[in-house]
C-alpha positions in Angstrom: 156.6 42.8 45.8 153.6 45.4 45.1 151.8 48.0 46.9 148.3 49.3 46.4 148.7 53.4 45.8 145.6 53.6 47.8 146.6 51.8 50.4 149.8 53.8 50.5 147.3 57.0 51.0 145.5 55.0 54.1 148.4 54.6 56.0 150.2 57.6 55.6 146.4 59.0 56.6 146.9 56.6 59.4 150.7 56.9 60.4 150.3 54.7 63.6 150.2 52.1 61.0 153.5 52.9 59.3 156.1 50.5 61.4 153.7 47.8 61.7 153.8 48.3 57.5 157.3 47.9 56.8 157.7 44.9 59.7 154.7 43.3 57.5 156.4 43.7 54.8 160.0 42.7 56.4 158.0 39.4 57.2 156.9 39.1 53.7 160.4 39.1 52.6 160.8 36.1 54.1 158.5 33.9 52.9 156.9 33.0 50.0 154.2 30.9 50.9 152.9 33.5 53.1 154.0 31.1 56.6 157.0 31.3 59.1 158.1 30.5 62.0 157.9 33.6 64.6 161.3 35.0 65.0 162.3 36.7 68.6 161.6 40.3 67.9 162.8 43.2 69.8 160.9 45.3 72.8 159.1 48.0 69.7 159.1 45.5 66.9 156.5 43.4 69.2 154.3 46.4 70.0 154.4 46.8 66.2 153.8 42.9 65.7 150.7 43.1 67.9 149.3 46.0 66.0 149.4 44.0 63.3 147.4 41.0 65.1 145.0 43.4 66.2 144.6 44.7 62.8 143.6 41.4 61.5 146.9 41.5 58.8 148.3 38.0 60.3 147.5 35.7 62.9 149.8 33.1 64.7 149.1 29.2 65.5 151.7 27.3 67.5 154.4 29.8 67.0 153.6 29.9 63.3 153.1 33.1 61.5 150.1 33.4 58.8 150.4 36.4 56.5 147.3 37.7 54.9 147.4 39.0 51.3 148.0 42.9 51.0 144.9 42.6 48.9 142.9 41.3 51.6 144.1 43.4 53.9 142.8 46.3 51.5 139.2 45.1 51.6 139.1 45.4 55.5 139.6 49.2 55.1 137.2 49.1 51.8 140.5 50.8 50.0 140.1 50.4 46.3 142.3 51.0 43.3 144.4 48.8 40.6 147.8 51.2 40.5 150.1 49.7 42.3 154.3 50.4 43.2 157.1 47.7 43.8 158.8 48.2 47.0 162.6 47.1 47.3 164.3 46.0 50.3 166.6 49.1 51.2 163.0 51.3 51.4 162.6 49.1 54.3 165.8 48.8 56.3 164.8 52.4 58.1 161.7 54.0 59.1 162.1 57.6 57.6 163.1 56.2 54.0 160.5 54.3 54.4 158.1 56.9 55.2 159.5 59.3 52.2 159.2 56.5 49.5 155.4 55.7 50.6 155.1 59.7 50.3 156.8 59.4 46.6 154.2 57.1 45.5 151.4 59.0 46.3 153.0 61.8 44.4 153.6 59.2 41.7 149.9 58.2 41.9 148.1 62.3 41.4 150.8 63.0 38.9 148.6 59.7 36.9 145.2 61.1 38.1 146.2 64.4 37.1 147.8 63.5 33.6 143.9 62.7 32.3 142.2 65.8 33.8 142.5 69.1 31.5 144.9 71.7 33.0 143.4 73.6 35.9 142.4 76.5 34.8 139.8 79.7 35.6 136.1 79.1 35.7 133.1 80.6 33.7 132.7 83.3 36.2 135.8 85.4 34.8 135.3 84.7 30.6 133.7 88.3 30.8 130.7 87.6 32.6 131.7 90.0 35.5 129.7 87.8 37.9 133.0 86.7 40.0 133.4 88.5 43.9 136.3 86.9 44.4 140.3 86.7 43.0 140.7 84.4 40.7 144.4 83.5 39.5 144.9 82.0 35.6 145.0 78.9 34.6 148.1 76.9 35.5 150.2 75.6 32.1 152.5 73.1 33.7 152.3 69.2 34.5 152.5 67.7 37.6 151.4 70.6 39.7 151.5 69.4 43.2 151.3 71.7 46.5 151.9 70.9 49.6 147.6 72.1 50.7 146.7 69.6 47.7 149.0 67.0 49.0 147.7 67.7 52.2 144.2 67.7 51.8 144.5 64.4 49.0 146.2 62.5 52.8 143.8 64.6 55.2 146.3 65.5 57.2 147.8 69.1 58.3 149.5 71.0 56.2 152.8 70.2 58.5 152.4 66.9 57.8 152.3 67.0 54.1 155.2 69.1 53.9 157.6 67.0 55.8 156.7 63.8 54.2 157.5 66.3 50.8 160.7 67.0 52.3 161.4 63.5 53.2 160.8 62.3 49.7 163.2 65.5 48.4 165.6 64.2 51.0 166.1 60.1 49.7 165.5 61.7 46.2 162.2 59.9 45.7 161.0 63.0 43.9 162.7 65.9 42.2 160.9 69.6 43.1 160.8 72.2 40.0 159.5 75.7 41.7 157.3 77.5 39.7 156.7 81.3 40.1 155.1 84.3 37.5 154.4 87.4 37.8 151.6 88.3 39.8 148.0 88.7 38.4 144.5 88.3 39.2 140.7 88.7 37.8 138.6 90.0 39.9 134.8 90.5 38.7 136.1 89.7 34.9 138.9 91.6 35.1 143.1 91.1 35.1 144.7 93.1 37.8 148.3 93.4 38.4 149.0 95.1 41.5 152.0 97.3 41.9 154.3 96.7 45.1 152.4 99.8 46.6 149.7 97.9 46.8 150.7 94.9 48.2 149.5 95.5 51.6 146.1 96.3 50.4 145.9 93.0 48.6 147.0 91.2 51.5 144.5 92.9 53.3 142.1 92.1 50.9 142.8 88.8 50.0 144.7 86.9 52.8 144.7 83.8 50.8 147.3 85.1 49.1 149.8 86.0 52.0 153.0 84.3 52.4 152.9 83.5 48.5 153.3 86.8 46.7 156.7 88.3 46.9 158.9 91.1 45.6 161.9 89.9 42.8 163.8 93.0 40.8 161.0 95.4 41.5 157.9 93.3 40.4 155.5 91.3 42.3 155.6 87.6 41.8 153.3 84.8 42.8 154.5 81.0 44.2 152.7 78.4 42.2 152.6 74.7 43.1 156.0 72.8 42.4 156.0 70.9 39.6 157.2 67.6 41.3 158.6 64.6 39.4 159.2 60.9 41.0 162.2 59.0 40.5 160.4 55.8 41.6 
């Protein structure tokens, strides 16, 4: 069974649908026709089943459940996108595993999307024209760079929630994370500046966006870059 990557983004953005989706897929796995006899649900399952009814993912007639196609459900939410990933029985057994797998699907989709884009780099403002008034970092020269901030923005959730999803995906080995760092330097008004240890407090004061990302290592300042993330799914 396949699920659209764009639909996974919507689900993670609306966490109340995570468990209903897992139940829906479990029901889907039990039939090839989209119809099955309504089973007895546990208390929590009944709550999620009622959500599926309210969201029009299925309907019930004479104790027979009629499951709609995932493509039809996507149209309810105006979700577009043809890229899809396979869902296995194993990931449906537990909520945390399922959540981690869905997060890994989104990481995979982001990497595919960024593969066709140019590598991130500094804007033209730092090419010597001297018209930049804010610090800009040198370009990132590696692939699959995904920061937690970018992941959160992509999902439309808080950074804390995005970090939790990343930890879950890593815990269940659906992703591999390669931390990245480099010597700290940045462009300001077209000039490349390499601050010293003594200048770090002043850098944090003038440019708070660097706070928490710059650290000392062997007497030098280093900058934490976005992690390099690979999926295993």
